[in-house]
C-alpha positions in Angstrom: -1.6 2.9 9.6 -5.0 1.1 9.8 -7.1 0.0 12.3 -5.3 -1.0 15.8 -2.0 0.7 14.4 0.1 -2.6 14.9 0.2 -3.3 11.0 2.3 -1.4 8.3 -0.4 -0.8 6.2 -1.2 2.9 5.1 -4.5 3.6 3.0 -4.2 6.7 1.0 -7.6 8.0 -0.4 -8.1 9.1 -3.7 -7.5 12.8 -4.5 -7.4 15.3 -7.2 -4.0 16.7 -7.8 -3.9 19.7 -10.3 -5.6 17.9 -13.5 -4.7 14.3 -12.5 -6.1 12.3 -10.2 -4.0 10.3 -7.3 -6.0 6.9 -6.9 -6.8 5.4 -3.6 -3.9 3.1 -2.7 -2.6 1.0 0.2 0.8 0.1 0.9 1.8 -2.9 3.4 5.1 -4.2 4.5 5.1 -8.0 4.8 7.5 -11.0 5.2 8.9 -11.7 1.8 8.9 -15.1 3.0 5.6 -16.1 4.1 3.3 -12.6 3.8 3.3 -12.1 7.5 2.0 -8.5 8.0 5.1 -7.2 9.9 4.6 -4.8 13.0 6.0 -1.6 13.2 7.9 -2.9 16.5 9.2 -6.0 14.2 11.0 -3.8 11.7 14.4 -4.1 13.9 14.0 -8.0 14.2 16.4 -10.1 12.3 13.9 -13.2 12.1 10.1 -13.4 11.1 8.0 -14.0 14.2 5.7 -15.7 11.9 7.6 -18.3 9.9 11.2 -17.9 11.5 13.0 -17.4 8.5 15.5 -14.4 8.0 13.2 -11.2 7.9 12.9 -10.2 4.3 10.8 -7.2 4.1 8.6 -6.9 1.0 6.3 -3.9 0.1 2.8 -4.6 -1.3 0.8 -2.2 -3.0 -2.7 -2.3 -4.1 -4.0 0.4 -6.5 -7.8 1.1 -6.9 -9.5 1.9 -10.1 -10.7 5.3 -10.2 -13.5 6.7 -12.5 -12.4 9.0 -15.4 -14.0 12.6 -15.8 -16.6 12.7 -18.5 -15.0 13.9 -21.7 -15.8 17.7 -22.7 -16.5 17.1 -26.3 -12.9 18.3 -27.2 -10.9 15.3 -29.0 -7.0 14.7 -28.6 -5.1 15.1 -32.0 
């Protein structure tokens, strides 16, 4: 979670996993009707506190571009 721990947003920093790069990415849980950032305590609710509609959860993912390591002179065939 991020900041005041009230939003359902997680930020995962970029990391190297073996020969691959897992890029920085954010995952946020919002109301699918209005985009309201749902609080963890609101997950059990039937209706959205912002728009009043049936709570339809949606997961938004943001992936950040990561630099590619310089080539070492070998070519792929």
